[in-house]
N, C-alpha and C positions, 0 to 999 in steps of 0.2 A: 508640508509634512518635510521631513527629514528620513533618509533613510539607513541606518546601520550596515554597511555592509563590510566591513571589517572582517566578516567568516562568510565570505565566498570566495574569494581565492583559496584558503589554509579546502572547505568544502567540495570544490571543484575538485581539489590534485586530488583527497580522499576517493572523490567517487571515478577520477580516470582509472588510478593507483590499481584499487580493488576492479574493475571492470577492464583491466589489464590482467594479472596476475591471476585473477581463478580462473581466466581461458587457458594459461603456464604457470598450475603453480610450483613448477620443481624449480621456477628461480626465483621465489621468493624471499629466500632469504637470502639471497645476495642483494638481492634489491632494498629488505626491511636493512642489512646493513650498510651498505652504500648512505641510508636518508641519513640515517642513525650518528655515520662518521658525516658528512653535511651537515647537518641540525645542528651537532657540536661543534661543528666548526661554525658554524655564524654567532652561535653563545659566543663561543671563544670570543669571536671580535666585539661582539656589541657590552660583553667585562670589559673588554679594554678601551672600547672606549671611553667607557664613564668614568677609568683611573683622573685622576687628575696632573693636568699638564701645568708645566711653571710658564711655554708661551701659550698662547692665546693666537692660534695663526685666523688668519682672516678670512681663510673658507670654510668656518665655524661653518655656516646654514650647509655647503652641499655635504657636509657628513654628518650632520643632523640626518639631511635626508637619507643619510645614507645607512644611518643607525635602524631608520622608519624601515626603508627594503628590505636590510639582513632581517629584521625581528617578524617580517612578514614572510620571508624565507623558512624563518624556524617552524612556524605554523603549521608554516606547507608541507614543511618535511620530516615536521612529528609528527601531521596527522597522518602523510602516507608513509612513513612509517610504522607507525600502529596497525592500518589498515593488511602491511604486509608484512606486519609477523603475524597478523592474523589466519592469514594466507596460509603462512608457514607453519603454522602450528595447528591450526584446520586440517586440513587437506589433507594427513592421512590418516587422522584421525577418520572422514566421510567417506575417504577410504583404501580400505586398510585390504590389505596385499591376499583374502583371502576371499572380500568381495570379490577386487577384482579379475582372479582363479578361475570364480566357478561362473561370470560374466562373459572371462573368453572364454571359454569352454565348454557354454550352454548343459553344463554337466546340471540333472534335476538334485533339489537343496531345498530341505527341511528351515524356514524361517520360521524363528518368532518373532514379532512388530507391532508397534503400538500405532494405530490410526493418528491421526490428526486432522481430516478433512470427513466434509459431508459426502457420502458414496453418491458417485454424479452417471452421466451415462457418455459412455466410450464414446469416441468418436472411431471411429475401421480407420483404418492406413494399410495400403499393401501388405502382403507376406504377415502379420501381426495375429490374425484372426480377433479381432476385438470384434469383432459384429456381437450384438448383443449382449453385450459383456459389459459391469459399471470398471472405472478406476476412481481410489482416492490414491490418496497422500501420506503417509508411514514412514516411521524411523524403525530398521531392520536392529533387532537388540540381539539375535541369537541367529546362527547358520550355521547347518549340521550338510554337511558334505562330503563325500569320499570317505567315510567313516570320521572324520574329526567335524570338533561344534567349534568354534569359537567365539566368542562375547561380540560384538563391535556398535556401534552408532552411526548409522547410517542413512541418509533419506531414500526413502526410492517411491517411482511411482506404481498400486499394484494393478492389474487388469484381470477382475474377475466375474467367473457368474453371476448374472445377477439375482440375488436372492428369492427364490419359491415364495409368496405370498407376499412381494414387496419388502419384505425384514432383512432390511441393508444392514453389515455392523457401523456401530455406534461408535463419535470418537473416541479418544479413550480407548478404545474395546484393547488387549492387547492378544494376537491371534498367533495361529498356527498353522502355516498354511507351507502345499507342498505347490514348487516348481520351478521357473528356470529364470535365468537372469540375464539381462542383454544394457550393455555400458552406453548410458547416455554422453553424446556428446560433451566437452571440458566448458565445463564455463555455468553448466547447466546448476536449477537449482538443489535436482534429483541427480545421484549421482547412477541409477540405474533404472531398469524396468522390470515390474515382477507378474510372472507373467502363471498364475498360477492352474494348475491342472487338475484340484479336489478340493471339494468345499472345505474352507477356512473353520477352524475348530477355535474356544475361544478356550483361554485355562487363565483366564485370571476373569474376581470380575471388577467395576468400575468404581472412581473411588466418590464418595458423596457427590463430588460438589458439579462433578462431570454428568452423571445418572440426572442428577438434577437440570442441569442444562438443556440434556439430552430429550426425557422427556418435556418440557418446556416446549422446546424446536420441535418435534415434532408433533408433540398435540398443535403446534398450533402451524402449523405448514397441512396440519390434516382436518384442519377445521375452516383452513382458512380457503384454502383448493375444494372444499366444499359449497364453496360460494359460482356464481354464473359467469361464466365466462374469460375473460384473461385478466379479468380485475382483480377475480380469486386467485391464479394462475400467479402476477407478480408481485403479489402485498407483500406475502414472506420476504422475496426480496427490499421491495419497501421499507421494511420493519427491522429485518434481521438478517438482510445479507441473505436468506437460504434461495438461493434460486435456480435448487433442485426440479422445480416443479412449474420452472418458464420451459413450452414449449419452440422449438428448433424458429417456427414463425417467430413468433414472439420476443428470441433472442434478436432473430437478424432485422427485425424492424426499430427493434430498441435500440440496436447499430447503426444503423442505416440516417436512423432518425438524432444522432448523438444526445439518445436519452439515456446508454447502458449504466454510465456513471450514479445515475438516482438510486441503484440498485447493490449498488459498493459503499458499504462500511465508512466514511471518512470524517471526518473533522468536522459536517456539517452535523449528523449522524450525533457526534459526541457534546457535541459545543447544546442540541439539544434538550437533553442528559443531563449533564451537568449545569443545563440555567432551568431546568424543570427543579431539582433536590435544592439548586438555590433560591429559588422564588419560595417554595414549600417548608424552607427554616426560613424565612428570612419574617412569612407569615406567619407563624410558629416561634416568630423570636425567637429564633436561634444563637446560640453566639457565634461570627465568624467561624473561628477555630474550628467547633466544629459541621459546623459548614461544608468547609473545605473537606474535614474529614467524610463524612458523612459522602460528599461529590468525589472523592478519591475510591472509595469500598464500591458506591454503589457501580462505578467508571470501571472498574475490576470487575464485576459480576457481570456487568451489558460486552468486557472481552471477552467473555466466556464463552456468554451466549451466543456470541454471534460467529465467535471462530478467531482467534490473533493471527487473520489475513497481514502482509505488512502491509496495507494500506490505515487494516484499521492498526495495530501498533503501531508506526505513524502520529498515528492522531490522538492515538491514549497516551503518547510520553507526552504528548506534545503541549494535550491541555492537562497532565499531572506536572509538567514546570510551569505553565501558567498558572495555578494553581498553589503548587507551591511559592511562585514567586509570590503572588495576592495575599500566601499568609504570609511573607515572612515582609512583607510591609513594601514591597519594590513592583509593584508592578513590570509586568520583562514586554518586550516588546514582541510583530510576529515577525517581524525577518530572519532576526540574528537566534531567537529561540527554535526557527525552524533553524535556520541554519547548523547549531547546535546540534538538534534531532538528529539531523539527516546522518550528522558528523561521526554521533555516538553507535547509531539503529547500523551503519557500513562497517564499527569497527568491530562492534558484533555482529553482523554476522553480514560477512563481507561480500555474499552470494546474491545479496540484494538490491547491487551493482543495474544488474544485469536481469530485477524484476519489470515488465515492463507499468505493473498493476503498483509498484513503487514510485514508478516515478512519475506515473500520471496523476498520484494520489500528491507529492511533492510537487511535483509542477502547476496545478492546480491552485493547489494550495497559495506558492510564491505568483502567481498570476491576481489568485482575489489578495492576495496583502500589496503588490509593486504596481500591478500596471489598474486592476479597476476604479482605485479612485483617480488617478489622472485622464484618465478613458474618462469615464463622469464626469469631470468637470470639460476637457475635454464637447464631451457632449452635449454641455448645457448650453454652450453659447448657443447654440440653434435648437434648442426643445427645454419642455420644460424638467423640471432639476430632477422630478421623481419618476419622470418617463424615461430620462437620461441612466440615471442608477440599473434601474429595469436590464434596458438594455447594455448595461457593463457588465454587469456581474456576472452573464452567464458567456459573454462579448469574449472578456478579460478570463476566463477561465481555459476556451476555445483555442485564445491562441498561443497561452502559455505549452495547453498540452498541445499542438496539431506537431510539433515540430518531431515527437514519438510518436503520434499515427498515421503520419506518412512513414513511416517506416512499417509501422503493421496492416495498414494498407494505401496504397500511393493513389489517395481524391483526395479530395478534399468537401464538407457537407455543405450542401449550398442553402437549405434551409434550420441547418444547427442550430442556430441563436433562434430565430421566431421557433423552432419548437422545446426549445427549452426556455421562454418566454409566458408562451402557453403550460406547458408543463408542469415547470418549474414549483410555480405556488403552492401545487396540491401535495409535492412530493413531501413539505413538510408536515400536514397535515395527515396524510395517511401514514407516515415516523412513528410520528404520536400516538397518536391512535390505536396504532395497530400495536405495538408496545406497551400501548396504557392494557388492549387487548390479552393479549401476554401474557401482560405476568398477569394479568388477571384469573386468563381461563380456569386452571387447577382448583380452587376458592370459592368463584364468584362465574357459577359458568353463561347466567345466565345474561349479567356484565354482558360476561367477553362475546354471546354472541351478539349486543347491541351493538357492542363497544364495533367489533368485525361488519355488522354491516353499513356502518358510518364507515369504517377505513377504506370500505370495498369501493363508495364513490369517486374517491380524487383518485384511488388504485388503475378502477375503469377507466377515467378521465383520462389521466398518461398514456393508457397500453394503447387507446382507440387515437389517441394523438401522434404515440409513433407507428401505431399500422396506417392511419390518411398519410402520411408524411411518408414515410416509405414507400406509397405508391407515388408520389406526386411525380411528374416527367422530369430528366436534370436532376435529381434529386442527391447524385456522386459527381462532382467534375474532375474527370484524371487530373494525375501530378506529372507532368514531366518528367522522368527518367534520368540516367546519365548527370552530366556536369550541369548541366538549365536546371533540373529539378534542384541540389544540391547549390546554385547560386541562388535561386527566388528563395528558398530555403532561407538561405543568408541573407538574404535583403531584405525579405518579412518579419529574419525577428531584428534586426538592426532596428530596422524602422522601429518596432514595438521599446525597444527598450526606449529607445530615441523617445516615446511618447509617453513612456512610463517616469522618468528623468529629467525630461526639461518641461514635460507638460506643466498646467497654472498650474502655480505654485508646489510644485515638486521637486525640493529640491536634495540633492545628496548628504549625508552628515559628511560635514569634516572632522 
């Protein structure tokens, strides 16, 4: 196996530049200009080096290496310049003076906003008054404060009183609310928190496609949660990524046992959907081009249904590019496609650079693409190949994600890999059967009820594994802080990369 890592350095440069500049957007323009000048200078060097020379110098091989280095610097600088330009352009749009002034003065505002996430119970924090409220993400489109009205486009998090009767606002709803704004930290995905003081009023009807998705999602959630125990509450998360019904106890157990990724829609869900469509099309003897078009359309509908969270966006874009390359007759390779998608998404939205969900999605995919194969071959020297692959897949994802997970919680999950080995095989069954039940619910409710009962079995098994593992003694090993923690993390990362790049049969691409 060979690894094509030519886009690794540009992707890292783009990610680091975005992560730094979104915290200090005032300097983005200056950084962008500097990087464009450096990239232009390197391009000039490359052009001059390609010009014919009358004398062939004996140091030509060294000059060729310099050309290669210059090309790499051009790619890194151009990518970093693109993302710096994006930060410089979009920062004033995200946080205009009207929103900044209203948040700084805490003056009452009348806001018009568009919801783009499912409302969930808000965690109270000191001085916020959020106890007993729900929170959801929205885009602030109009703000009226002190007699002045301004049209804006600012991402915010809204804290509102829970609706009576449990009827919360739906994704895509355009609401008018009154409340106060509070600024978030620089670099946050949202620019402000909006605390409502009155009940929201809907000012526009939803588009038909969002109404379809909301009704489908709400109906499936209600039908699934009517089933007994934690299996019913967990099923919407496994099938369509809706974790609003998961109790705090079950959520804590899933995190403690390293199973919370099963409820996050990612590449596995997209792969299952595409594989089902491609197999169905093959059974119906459809042409490959039609199967690819149908897969892309189905993937679009699936993304709308599960909501385009960062991990979903990464998976959907990567799957679309893979389908396009297959249609063109040149199937792409996993690692270059992943790196290209990372660069494209970070340039289009630099604020993803500090999103933990996006980072974990990218790292988990990279772990499966880079580490799982060599790790399986290493383990296969001491155990059967099938068992080695079963252990290598969750272990590779765990190793790749561990640097970010340690930032979230400075501890190591002692039983994370065994828990994934026990619960992992049940997840695709719950996902596929649950998704089919979700789609069948409006047209074939009787069939959907039977499918729901069938999907409940693996869902309940996953919940039982999570609850059992979370009660085991020593399920989280503390991670040392300070310099020792950083040193151990660096050593572990280097050893993991050595296994991936120098394991049996693994060779970097030249």
